[in-house]
N, C-alpha and C positions, 0 to 999 in steps of 0.2 A: 759640474762638470756642464760648458755647455756647447752640443757636439751639433753640426750642421751638415746636412744634405744636400748636395744640388741635385735634384734627381729627373731635372726637365720630363717630356712624357714620359717618365718607365712606370707610369704606374699605370694608366690608361693606355691598353690593360694592358695589365702583368704580362711583362712575357721571363724568359729568364731572368735575366737580371733586374729586370723589377721583383722579381720574388724574391730575390736575396734579400733584397731591403725592408720589402714589408716583412718578411720571416726575423731579420733582425731587428722590428723594431715589437714587434708579438717579443722579444723577451727581454728587449729590453724593459719592458713596463713592467716587470717582476724585478729582473734581477738589477734593476741602477734607478728606482724609485725618486735617489736625491737627487739623478741628476736632468738635464732638460736637453730635449733631443725633436726638432725643428727640420721637416724634410719644403725644399724652395723647390716647386714644381711649375711647370708652367699650362698644364692642365686645365681638366675641369674641378671647382670646387668638391675637393677631398677631402674623405673623413677617415683617419688613421687610425687603426687597431687602439681597442678601447685603452687608455691611459693617462692618469693625470699629466705624463711628466712626453707626453709625445704631440705635437702640432707639425699644424703647416700654414702657407705662406705661398698663393701664387704670385709668382713674381710674372709678369707680361717683358716682350722688348719686342717694339716694333723697327718690323721689317726683318723678321725672324725666317733664316728661308730651313734651318736647320740648327740641330743642338752642338753643334762649331761656333756658334756666334752669339748663343744665349749662355754659352759654360761658363765663357770666356769677356764678360759685358754685366747682361745682369744681374745672372746671380751673381759673381765675389760682389757687388754692392752688397746688396741684398742682406748675405749674409755678414758685411760690416757692420751694418747700422743695428741687428738684431744683437749684436754684440760675440758671435762667438766663438770661441774658446778653440774650438778642432773643427776640422772639417773631414770628408766622409766623403770624401766620391767612390760611391760602388764602380765604377762604368771610365776604368781602365786611365783616365785621364789623371791629368793636376792641372784646374782649374786657372788664367792667369788672375793675374792682380788682388790674391789672397792678401791679408795682412798676419792668419794668424798660421798654427801647426797644423798640420794634416796628414791623414793616412786615406793613401789609395788602393783598390783594390783592380788586380789586373788579373781577369782573368785564362786568357790566353794574349795569346800573341801572334793570331793567324793573318794579322795587315801588314806585322812584319813580314811573315815569315812565307806568307802568300800572298802579294798585296792585289795581286791576278785577278783575285775574288771579292776584288770593294772598286766602288769607284775612286782615279784618284786623288783626287781633294781628300774624300776622308781618309784612307790609308797613309798620307801624310801628315795627314792632322792626326788622327791619334799616336802615329810612331811618336812626334814633338810628341805629345802631349804626356805619352808614357817615361820619354825621357827625361822630359819636365820633370817628374814624378822622383825617377829614379834618383833624380837631382838633388829633389830639395824637400821630398818627400818620403812617409815612409810605407812603402811596397808591402802589399800581401795580395797572396796567390791562393789559389785554389788544390792543386796540386805538387808534388813533386818532376811529373811532368809540365808541367810551367814553368816549376822557376829553372828547369833544365834551358826552357828556351827562355825565356828570359835575361839570364845569364850571357846565356850565347851572343842569340844577336843584340844584344845594346853591350857584351863586356859589361857585365857586372859580377862583382863578388858573389856568389850566389850566397853565402851566408849572412847577408843583408838584406833578401828574402824572406818573410815567414809567409809555412803555409798551414791554413786555413780553410778544411774541406768545407766545403758545402752539407748541408742531410736533405733528406725526401720529406716534407710535414705530415703529421702521423695521417692523414686525413689519406693515407694509400696502408692498408696493411691486407693481409691474408680475409680477413671478417668477414669485410662487405661483399652486401648480395648482390649481385650483376643484375636481378630481374628486368625490375627499372630500367635501366640505360637499353636491355637489350630490347626490350619493348621502346621506350623514346625513340630508339636509332633504328626499331628492326634491323637486330642484326641478326646474318647468319648463324647457323650452330656454326662451321670452323671457317677460323677468318689471323690470321696473320692482319695481325698491328703494330701502325706506325704513330710515328708523332712527332710532328713539329715543322720547319719551314725545310721546302724544295733548292737548298741550296748545295752548293756544287761540292762542298767538303763532305753534307753528308750520305753523297754516294747515291741517292733516292735514283734516279737511272740502275745502278745496278740490280738495286733491290724492283723494280719495273722486268728487267731480264730473271732476276732470279728464279723472277713466280709466274712466266710463261708458262715454260713450260711443267712448273710445279705444280699451281694452282689445278688447272685441273683435271691433272692425272691424283690427286687427297679432294679435291671436293671442296675445297677452301674459295677462300675470298681476300681479298688482300683493304683494308679498310687504313683510312689516315687520317689524320686528325688534326689540322693547320693549317695556316693560308696559303692555298693555290692557286696558280693561275688555270682555267680549265682548258685555255687550250694546251700548255703542256701535254695534261692526260690526255690527250685525245688521239693522241697515235701510240700508245703505250701498249696496245695490243693482248690486254689483259679481258677489256669488254664489258659486261654488265659486272667483272669477277672482282672489275673495282669499286669501292665504293668510298667518293670521297663525302668526309665530313666537314669539312671548312671549320669556324670556330666552333671549341666546343670549354666550355665552360668548367674552370679547375673544377670545383664538387661532380662535374660525370664524368672524371677522368680513371679516378679508384676503380669503376663502376666499366667501363671498358679495357682495364687491365686486367679485371678477375676474368671478362666473359670470353676476351683472348687467351686463341689457340697459342701467341706465342707472341712477340713483340723481336721487331725487327731495328736495331740502331747500328747501321755500314758505315756511321761518321768515319770519317781517318783522323780529325782533328777537332778533338774538345779541351779546355780547360780541364775540368770536370764533369762533365753529362748527368747531368739529373734525370730525365725523361728512363735511360735502364735504371738506376736506384730507386727509382718511381718504381719500374715492372718490379724488380726483385723485389720491395716490398710490398703489391699486394700477390707475391707465389705464383708470377707470367712469368713461364720459362722464358731464357730473353739470348737473344743473339747480338754480339756486338764487332764492330770489326777492333783485329788483336792492334790497336796504333793507338798513340797518342796517350793521354789518363786513364781509358777506361781499362785496360787493365787491373790498373791501380784500386778504380769505384768499384768495381763487379767480384774481379778476385776469385776463386772458381766454381765461382754463383753462375755463371751463363757462358754458354759456349764461344768461346774465342775465335774466330777468323783471319783467312789474310785479305786482302786489300782487290775480293775479282768476284766477280759474279756467280762464277761456279763456283764454289765453296763455300759460296755465300747457301746457292742453291740446295748443293751437300746439308748442309748445319740446320738449316730449314723445313730441306726432307726428313730428317734423322730429327726434329722432334713433331712433324704431325704424324706421324707412323709411333714410335714409340711412343707409348703410356708409362711406362717402367721409370724413361727423360725424362718425362717432363713432371712424373711425381716429381724425381729426386729431386732437380732442380726447382720445384714450387716449395719444397721444403731448404734447399741452402739459403734462395731468395732473402728470405724474411729476414735468416740471420745475421747476413753478409751486411742488410740495410742496418739491423742493430746494430754496427758500427760507426754512424755516424751519426750526428743527434744535433738539434736546433740550437739546444740550451750548450752545448761544446761548445758548439760554431760559435753562440756569442758572448759566454765570459772570457775568450782567447780574443775577439774585437775589443772586448771592454779592457781587460790586460792593456794590449798593444796600447789604445788608445790613453791610459794614462804614462805609461812609459815613453811616450812621443812628445804626452808633455811634460813630464821632469826632463826628456832630455834640454826641452828650452828653457828651463829654470838660470 
């Protein structure tokens, strides 16, 4: 079986979707040594994870302004030349011009549910690509929540959609020593941790509002990791209690989770939500929104709150002041995270690949 992955710049650097592809490749090296897997991308030269069956190919396209044109022109031509038997796009859409069976992972459909969160052209392109995938490919999603959303917004039979959950990388563990990371970033003794971009759906403004009275009262700071606009933080009202770290290498994240007093993830729309699962795997007490897929992911191992700054502040306050609650959640977290594994996810995906090919015979 020869499987192609159109990845554009998903692996430079790896975000959430790029990490999904990377984790699958790592598993395929061991689980499917007789099959061939090639990543087609438009980034810098890339070494895939170790594995004789894993290769990469750089595909350039002139005047490409973004992946909208690369995915529908240059990538399909290169994939055909390689002789792929199956294409798996891990990023929402079915590229045009493919001549072999395809699998598409649709992590969520926020662009269809909330197009106001996206540039108009991007929302239209993603919606059209997802609709094309539902008509012509096998569609996989990360959660029961996303399966319901896809079915409702695209008028699709939910039984046609496969749910294959994601997982935390094994580097996320409660045994990690946080001391090196605490020293490297000069972290405060007590802090709330937030990881990710500052998007409307992540409710970062709610977190800032919740923290304004909370942090001085409890002698804590808010540490955030991920891309940010300094101008957007200038009026946070938190002063020196806000500590933006910018981009943090994946290798440092387990130490950050271990050093944090608690982790806040008030996002209201997630297809899965890996950061909360990673926090749980590290034994970091966590607060999430009672929304979208997050209850599926965290179960009873995290506090779940309404989409409201006051509710978020109350939950974070409980964690900052209640040692026994933090200990209880720190024990529940790794047990909940252990219910998900990349090996199980990859095994399920390989079955879907083979079933998709068999349907074409």
